[in-house]
Backbone bond lengths (Angstrom), bond angles and torsions (degrees), N, CA, C in turn:
res aa  C-N    CA-C-N  psi(-1)  N-CA   C-N-CA  omega(-1)  CA-C   N-CA-C  phi
1 M - - - 1.458 - - 1.530 111.62 -
2 F 1.353 116.03 -34.43 1.465 119.98 -176.97 1.523 112.77 -107.71
3 D 1.324 117.95 0.13 1.462 120.04 -170.02 1.525 113.42 -60.20
4 A 1.324 117.24 -46.15 1.466 119.65 -176.98 1.526 111.17 -60.86
5 R 1.333 116.06 -44.29 1.467 119.32 179.78 1.523 111.39 -67.79
6 L 1.338 116.57 -40.19 1.462 119.88 179.93 1.526 111.25 -65.15
7 R 1.340 117.04 -38.33 1.458 118.96 178.15 1.515 111.24 -61.65
8 R 1.336 116.40 -39.68 1.472 119.01 178.69 1.527 110.92 -65.92
9 V 1.328 116.37 -42.73 1.465 120.41 -179.44 1.526 111.15 -66.71
10 M 1.344 115.79 -40.52 1.455 120.74 -174.92 1.527 113.60 -84.82
11 E 1.331 117.70 -9.39 1.463 119.91 -173.73 1.524 113.55 -57.02
12 P 1.353 120.70 -44.18 1.473 118.34 178.56 1.528 112.37 -60.01
13 A 1.349 116.78 -40.22 1.465 119.93 -179.22 1.524 111.31 -69.23
14 T 1.332 117.46 -42.96 1.466 119.60 -179.54 1.529 111.01 -69.05
15 T 1.326 116.83 -31.91 1.468 119.84 176.95 1.523 110.61 -65.97
16 R 1.338 116.22 -43.28 1.478 119.37 177.61 1.528 110.76 -65.40
17 A 1.331 116.51 -41.14 1.463 119.82 179.36 1.523 111.08 -63.77
18 A 1.332 116.80 -40.20 1.466 120.15 178.18 1.521 110.93 -63.32
19 A 1.343 116.90 -38.88 1.466 120.41 177.98 1.526 110.47 -64.09
20 W 1.325 116.88 -40.70 1.465 120.98 178.90 1.523 111.46 -66.38
21 L 1.342 116.49 -35.48 1.462 121.23 -178.42 1.526 113.29 -81.99
22 D 1.312 117.46 -8.50 1.460 120.85 -173.19 1.523 110.97 -73.86
23 R 1.317 114.65 79.62 1.457 122.99 177.81 1.525 108.51 -127.00
24 P 1.319 117.94 153.16 1.466 120.16 -173.92 1.529 113.59 -56.14
25 W 1.324 117.85 -35.64 1.461 119.82 -175.47 1.525 113.60 -86.18
26 I 1.333 116.85 -3.87 1.469 121.27 175.05 1.525 107.58 -108.52
27 T 1.319 115.87 121.75 1.463 120.12 179.49 1.532 108.96 -124.57
28 P 1.328 117.13 158.29 1.466 119.24 176.01 1.533 112.55 -56.89
29 D 1.324 116.65 -40.44 1.465 119.37 -179.78 1.532 111.64 -64.94
30 R 1.315 116.77 -35.35 1.468 119.42 177.63 1.524 111.33 -70.04
31 L 1.323 117.02 -35.44 1.466 119.55 174.34 1.526 110.16 -63.88
32 T 1.323 117.02 -40.21 1.462 120.31 176.71 1.525 110.23 -62.66
33 G 1.331 116.08 -41.36 1.461 119.79 176.64 1.515 112.28 -62.49
34 L 1.338 116.36 -38.82 1.468 120.43 176.52 1.519 110.30 -63.76
35 N 1.326 117.16 -41.44 1.462 121.82 175.12 1.523 110.30 -55.49
36 L 1.332 116.55 -45.74 1.469 120.60 -178.95 1.529 111.33 -64.35
37 V 1.320 117.13 -46.20 1.470 120.92 -178.81 1.528 110.83 -62.76
38 L 1.326 116.71 -45.94 1.466 120.37 -179.66 1.520 111.26 -66.20
39 G 1.339 117.58 -38.01 1.461 120.18 177.76 1.512 112.12 -63.78
40 L 1.330 116.82 -43.34 1.465 120.55 177.58 1.527 110.78 -66.38
41 A 1.332 116.30 -36.37 1.470 119.72 176.31 1.517 110.41 -63.68
42 S 1.332 117.12 -41.41 1.466 120.85 177.91 1.523 110.52 -60.89
43 A 1.323 116.68 -43.59 1.465 120.30 179.19 1.527 111.28 -61.89
44 A 1.334 116.21 -44.20 1.469 120.07 -179.89 1.526 111.35 -65.39
45 L 1.325 116.54 -41.09 1.469 120.35 178.90 1.524 111.20 -65.38
46 A 1.334 116.68 -39.50 1.462 119.74 177.59 1.520 110.69 -65.12
47 A 1.330 116.78 -41.39 1.466 120.15 177.96 1.525 110.89 -60.78
48 G 1.343 116.68 -33.38 1.462 121.39 177.83 1.512 113.31 -86.89
49 Q 1.345 116.98 4.77 1.467 124.49 176.93 1.530 112.66 68.07
50 W 1.328 115.90 28.76 1.459 121.55 172.37 1.528 106.60 -95.47
51 W 1.318 115.65 77.84 1.454 120.31 -165.99 1.529 114.10 -67.51
52 L 1.308 118.33 -46.11 1.463 119.73 -177.68 1.530 112.56 -69.50
53 P 1.353 119.23 -43.66 1.469 117.52 172.84 1.528 112.16 -60.68
54 A 1.331 116.78 -35.21 1.467 119.74 177.15 1.523 110.62 -63.70
55 L 1.329 116.55 -39.62 1.464 120.95 177.63 1.522 110.53 -63.99
56 A 1.331 117.35 -44.16 1.465 120.85 179.44 1.531 110.82 -61.21
57 A 1.333 116.95 -44.23 1.466 120.58 179.42 1.527 111.04 -64.95
58 W 1.344 116.17 -38.84 1.466 120.26 179.08 1.529 111.13 -63.21
59 L 1.325 117.18 -46.31 1.467 120.19 -178.64 1.525 111.25 -66.54
60 M 1.338 116.94 -38.58 1.464 119.25 178.19 1.523 111.00 -66.63
61 C 1.327 116.90 -36.67 1.468 119.11 179.11 1.520 110.41 -66.53
62 R 1.339 116.99 -34.23 1.458 119.48 177.95 1.534 111.61 -70.78
63 V 1.325 116.77 -33.59 1.469 120.17 175.57 1.526 109.39 -63.85
64 A 1.335 116.87 -46.59 1.465 120.62 178.47 1.523 110.39 -59.81
65 D 1.328 116.62 -40.43 1.467 120.86 179.28 1.526 111.31 -66.01
66 G 1.320 116.50 -31.95 1.460 119.85 -179.06 1.516 114.10 -79.20
67 L 1.338 117.68 -11.90 1.460 120.42 -175.63 1.521 113.77 -107.75
68 D 1.342 117.75 -16.69 1.465 117.75 -178.29 1.529 111.76 -66.16
69 G 1.345 116.36 -38.35 1.457 119.80 178.98 1.528 113.25 -65.07
70 P 1.349 118.57 -52.16 1.469 119.43 177.68 1.526 113.48 -57.42
71 L 1.342 116.45 -38.07 1.463 118.96 178.20 1.526 110.70 -66.95
72 A 1.330 116.38 -40.27 1.471 120.01 178.81 1.522 110.77 -63.53
73 R 1.314 117.64 -42.35 1.466 120.41 179.94 1.527 110.88 -67.34
74 R 1.323 116.59 -37.08 1.468 120.10 177.61 1.532 109.79 -63.56
75 R 1.326 116.93 -46.58 1.468 120.46 179.74 1.530 110.61 -61.64
76 S 1.329 115.98 -40.92 1.460 120.44 -178.94 1.529 111.13 -63.00
77 R 1.333 116.50 -41.98 1.475 120.32 178.84 1.520 111.44 -63.81
78 H 1.331 116.01 -41.19 1.455 119.96 -174.23 1.522 112.58 -78.17
79 T 1.324 117.67 -30.53 1.463 120.65 -177.64 1.523 112.50 -96.97
80 G 1.336 116.69 -20.24 1.453 120.21 -177.81 1.508 114.10 75.92
81 R 1.323 117.38 10.47 1.462 120.87 -179.12 1.524 110.77 -75.52
82 T 1.305 116.04 142.85 1.460 121.59 177.72 1.522 109.75 -77.28
83 D 1.314 115.90 137.62 1.462 121.11 178.39 1.525 109.64 -69.52
84 T 1.321 117.02 119.47 1.460 121.06 179.69 1.536 112.28 -84.61
85 G 1.321 116.47 -12.45 1.459 120.38 -177.84 1.518 113.66 89.05
86 R 1.332 117.06 -6.17 1.461 119.36 -177.54 1.524 112.04 -63.13
87 G 1.347 115.93 -41.90 1.458 118.82 -179.98 1.516 112.28 -64.41
88 G 1.348 116.51 -40.58 1.456 119.72 177.73 1.519 112.35 -63.68
89 F 1.340 116.20 -38.39 1.463 120.60 177.14 1.530 111.16 -63.09
90 W 1.321 116.19 -47.20 1.469 121.60 178.62 1.525 110.65 -61.47
91 D 1.328 116.54 -39.93 1.463 121.26 -178.36 1.526 111.96 -64.77
92 I 1.344 117.40 -46.48 1.461 119.02 -176.94 1.524 110.55 -70.04
93 C 1.335 117.61 -34.69 1.466 119.94 176.41 1.527 110.77 -63.38
94 A 1.336 116.24 -44.59 1.465 120.14 178.90 1.516 110.89 -62.26
95 D 1.331 116.94 -42.41 1.463 120.14 -179.76 1.521 111.80 -61.87
96 F 1.326 117.22 -43.39 1.463 119.64 -179.23 1.525 111.20 -64.72
97 V 1.334 116.39 -39.12 1.466 119.34 176.95 1.524 110.30 -63.23
98 V 1.329 116.50 -44.99 1.463 121.28 -178.22 1.530 110.90 -63.91
99 Y 1.334 117.37 -46.67 1.459 119.57 -178.74 1.526 111.21 -60.76
100 G 1.319 116.02 -47.03 1.458 118.95 -179.58 1.518 112.47 -64.91
101 A 1.336 116.23 -44.37 1.462 120.28 -178.02 1.519 112.04 -63.53
102 T 1.339 116.83 -40.58 1.462 118.67 -177.75 1.527 111.80 -69.58
103 V 1.326 117.73 -33.79 1.469 119.60 174.54 1.527 109.90 -63.47
104 V 1.334 116.71 -45.86 1.467 120.69 179.66 1.527 110.60 -63.80
105 G 1.329 116.80 -42.69 1.456 120.12 -179.63 1.515 112.71 -61.08
106 V 1.325 116.41 -46.05 1.464 119.84 178.43 1.523 110.09 -65.02
107 G 1.328 116.90 -39.76 1.463 120.22 178.78 1.515 111.85 -60.36
108 I 1.320 116.78 -43.80 1.468 120.57 179.10 1.523 110.39 -64.05
109 G 1.337 116.26 -47.78 1.462 119.96 -177.99 1.514 112.70 -64.67
110 A 1.329 116.91 -43.92 1.464 120.29 -178.48 1.525 111.59 -68.89
111 T 1.312 116.95 -34.79 1.467 120.42 177.86 1.528 110.47 -67.27
112 A 1.338 115.97 -43.73 1.460 119.98 -178.79 1.526 112.09 -68.91
113 A 1.327 116.52 -40.13 1.467 120.11 -173.98 1.522 113.13 -84.69
114 F 1.330 116.90 -36.10 1.465 119.55 -170.75 1.524 113.64 -126.15
115 G 1.308 117.30 5.17 1.462 120.08 -178.48 1.518 113.02 65.87
116 A 1.343 116.81 29.31 1.466 120.86 -178.61 1.523 110.55 -66.17
117 P 1.323 117.94 144.07 1.469 120.40 176.64 1.522 110.77 -72.69
118 W 1.325 116.27 150.69 1.457 121.51 -178.53 1.522 112.90 -80.11
119 L 1.346 116.86 -25.37 1.459 119.93 -170.51 1.532 114.10 -53.94
120 P 1.342 120.80 -46.18 1.472 119.45 -179.47 1.524 113.14 -58.35
121 F 1.326 116.87 -38.44 1.463 120.02 179.84 1.531 111.17 -69.85
122 L 1.325 116.49 -36.69 1.463 119.84 175.18 1.530 110.84 -64.50
123 L 1.322 116.37 -38.08 1.467 119.79 178.26 1.529 111.51 -66.51
124 V 1.326 116.60 -35.66 1.470 119.60 175.88 1.529 109.79 -62.68
125 L 1.341 116.48 -45.47 1.458 119.84 178.84 1.531 111.06 -61.59
126 F 1.335 116.67 -40.45 1.468 121.05 178.37 1.523 110.42 -62.16
127 A 1.326 116.41 -44.18 1.464 120.76 179.34 1.525 111.07 -65.43
128 Y 1.340 117.28 -39.60 1.464 120.41 176.16 1.531 110.70 -61.57
129 Y 1.324 115.47 -40.19 1.470 121.17 -179.91 1.529 110.51 -59.92
130 I 1.319 116.47 -45.90 1.469 120.24 -179.22 1.524 110.27 -66.92
131 N 1.328 116.65 -44.13 1.464 120.14 178.09 1.519 111.63 -58.80
132 G 1.328 115.85 -47.59 1.455 120.03 -179.00 1.515 112.19 -61.96
133 T 1.317 116.01 -42.92 1.460 120.22 178.43 1.515 110.89 -61.02
134 G 1.334 116.23 -45.35 1.452 120.62 -177.67 1.513 112.88 -62.88
135 F 1.340 117.07 -49.86 1.455 116.83 -173.47 1.531 112.21 -77.56
136 L 1.346 117.92 -29.67 1.462 118.56 176.81 1.525 111.22 -71.27
137 A 1.333 116.64 -39.65 1.464 119.66 176.51 1.526 110.37 -63.43
138 F 1.335 116.22 -44.03 1.464 119.31 178.71 1.524 110.71 -61.38
139 S 1.332 117.25 -45.21 1.454 120.74 -177.64 1.520 111.15 -60.49
140 S 1.331 116.64 -41.69 1.461 120.68 -179.48 1.528 111.51 -66.00
141 I 1.336 116.44 -47.44 1.462 120.24 -177.94 1.526 110.94 -70.02
142 A 1.328 116.81 -38.16 1.463 120.20 178.37 1.523 110.95 -62.74
143 E 1.335 117.04 -39.96 1.459 121.17 177.06 1.531 110.37 -63.19
144 K 1.320 115.89 -42.65 1.466 121.15 -177.88 1.527 111.75 -65.34
145 T 1.326 116.20 -35.91 1.470 120.50 -175.59 1.521 113.06 -98.61
146 G 1.330 117.35 3.42 1.454 120.65 178.54 1.507 114.45 74.65
147 R 1.328 117.42 26.53 1.465 120.60 -179.25 1.528 111.85 -116.32
148 Q 1.318 116.97 25.42 1.455 119.80 -175.96 1.532 111.54 -64.83
149 L 1.333 114.85 152.22 1.461 121.78 177.37 1.520 107.25 -96.98
150 S 1.312 117.34 113.37 1.460 121.25 -173.79 1.523 110.78 -99.46
151 D 1.336 115.77 116.13 1.467 120.13 174.52 1.524 110.73 -132.71
152 G 1.331 115.50 21.68 1.459 119.93 179.32 1.508 113.50 95.66
153 R 1.328 118.31 -11.37 1.454 121.58 179.69 1.530 110.63 -94.89
154 S 1.320 115.93 165.22 1.458 120.40 -174.61 1.521 112.79 -72.10
155 L 1.320 117.15 -28.87 1.456 121.75 -176.78 1.521 110.35 -113.05
156 S 1.327 115.78 161.48 1.469 121.15 175.84 1.529 108.57 -89.93
157 F 1.313 116.37 106.18 1.452 121.71 -177.77 1.521 110.09 -94.60
158 L 1.327 115.76 118.61 1.460 119.63 173.97 1.521 109.10 -74.21
159 P 1.323 119.04 130.57 1.467 120.36 177.62 1.521 110.66 -67.51
160 G 1.326 115.65 156.10 1.458 119.23 -179.72 1.510 111.31 -162.33
161 L 1.314 115.08 179.21 1.460 121.28 -179.77 1.518 111.42 -62.64
162 T 1.332 116.41 -40.07 1.465 121.02 -179.32 1.523 109.18 -115.08
163 E 1.324 115.88 123.90 1.458 121.41 179.91 1.526 108.41 -132.62
164 G 1.323 116.28 -159.33 1.454 119.68 -174.96 1.515 114.78 -62.21
165 A 1.333 117.13 -43.12 1.468 120.46 -177.26 1.525 111.11 -62.35
166 E 1.330 116.16 -43.07 1.467 120.01 179.49 1.529 110.69 -66.12
167 T 1.331 116.01 -36.33 1.469 119.72 179.11 1.520 110.83 -64.86
168 V 1.323 116.81 -44.18 1.469 120.20 177.32 1.521 110.17 -58.78
169 A 1.333 116.75 -44.35 1.467 120.87 -178.03 1.521 111.87 -64.50
170 V 1.328 117.41 -46.11 1.469 120.18 -176.39 1.528 111.13 -69.11
171 H 1.330 117.37 -43.58 1.468 119.38 178.53 1.532 110.67 -63.87
172 S 1.324 117.10 -29.71 1.467 119.88 175.14 1.522 110.81 -71.75
173 L 1.323 116.64 -40.86 1.461 120.63 -177.43 1.520 112.46 -60.62
174 W 1.335 116.84 -42.72 1.466 115.60 -177.12 1.516 112.64 -76.77
175 L 1.338 117.86 -12.21 1.460 120.06 170.23 1.527 111.32 -84.84
176 I 1.332 116.14 -28.81 1.469 120.08 176.53 1.529 110.82 -77.67
177 F 1.326 116.49 -36.14 1.468 121.85 -179.19 1.531 110.08 -123.71
178 P 1.331 117.86 66.62 1.466 119.96 -174.93 1.526 113.44 -64.06
179 G 1.327 117.17 -23.65 1.460 119.76 179.87 1.513 113.21 -64.93
180 V 1.328 116.84 -22.94 1.477 120.29 178.43 1.533 110.14 -118.95
181 A 1.324 115.73 23.96 1.465 119.46 -176.68 1.518 111.90 -60.42
182 W 1.327 117.16 -37.73 1.466 117.89 -176.88 1.525 111.73 -69.88
183 E 1.351 116.90 -32.51 1.465 119.24 175.57 1.537 110.63 -67.47
184 I 1.343 115.40 -41.50 1.463 119.39 176.46 1.528 109.76 -61.83
185 A 1.332 116.31 -42.52 1.468 120.62 179.77 1.521 111.45 -62.91
186 A 1.324 117.51 -39.01 1.461 120.15 179.93 1.529 110.96 -62.64
187 A 1.332 116.41 -46.25 1.462 120.15 178.56 1.524 110.67 -65.67
188 W 1.312 116.69 -39.74 1.455 121.12 180.00 1.532 111.32 -65.01
189 A 1.317 116.81 -39.57 1.467 120.40 178.73 1.528 110.49 -59.46
190 V 1.318 116.89 -41.28 1.468 120.43 179.30 1.524 110.26 -63.71
191 L 1.329 116.79 -46.39 1.466 120.79 -178.45 1.531 111.64 -64.18
192 V 1.332 116.14 -41.61 1.464 119.14 179.83 1.525 110.49 -67.55
193 M 1.335 117.25 -36.41 1.462 120.34 177.93 1.532 110.63 -65.60
194 V 1.336 116.66 -41.79 1.463 120.16 176.09 1.530 109.50 -59.95
195 S 1.323 116.71 -43.24 1.454 121.23 179.00 1.526 111.14 -63.30
196 A 1.336 117.09 -37.91 1.464 120.70 179.01 1.521 111.03 -63.02
197 V 1.334 116.17 -45.55 1.466 120.11 178.34 1.517 110.40 -62.45
198 E 1.330 115.55 -42.31 1.463 121.33 178.46 1.528 110.94 -58.88
199 R 1.328 117.73 -43.40 1.464 121.63 -179.31 1.532 111.34 -68.44
200 I 1.312 116.70 -39.81 1.468 119.61 179.30 1.520 110.22 -61.51
201 I 1.318 116.35 -45.46 1.470 120.54 179.72 1.520 110.57 -64.28
202 A 1.341 116.53 -46.12 1.472 120.45 -178.54 1.521 110.95 -64.11
203 G 1.330 116.53 -41.99 1.459 119.74 179.30 1.511 112.37 -64.73
204 Y 1.327 116.18 -43.28 1.464 120.86 179.63 1.529 110.97 -61.27
205 R 1.331 115.98 -43.83 1.461 119.70 179.99 1.517 112.56 -67.07
206 S 1.324 116.67 -39.82 1.465 119.29 -176.02 1.520 112.88 -72.08
207 L 1.330 117.55 -18.71 1.466 121.03 -179.19 1.525 112.79 -94.63
208 R 1.329 117.93 8.25 1.475 120.82 179.29 1.525 110.17 -67.59
């Protein structure tokens, strides 16, 4: 819901950060790999009930995820190389692994520590599955038919009620308040499901 506005606000900072990171041994793909490693570490730490280290790893993984794109665009401008889409493919795969793993990690930790029910976390995964299917299918068909939504990213992302900023906030909240993580997950599952339905309708209409 806030992603487009946040990207505009954060663009000067991410541009400066990309310039600082622009060194031969730092590549966009390596930043994506760092995002994946930190996300999996956050999931493992949450499963072990190390909530604050899990939060730190989660936030660092999101920073890495937010910088691989700006660095890739900077390199592309300076080298003149055409974007093959490989980096975008690697990025979305890493994100899906991280999102799923962190939900499972929090579910394991909250169940072990507080006797939290598994159902809300399963519903979050189900809602993520529908969202992912909807926007990836739309992106593929939109590219094929020349109706892609261009905002500088590799894929066509349909806007919705729940986007990246909300995901970062909610995944942080259940690491800060693990005792009520399942309640947060239940509310989040509803919001993500509403967003999934919203995206399906919007995608279907836009492809007419």
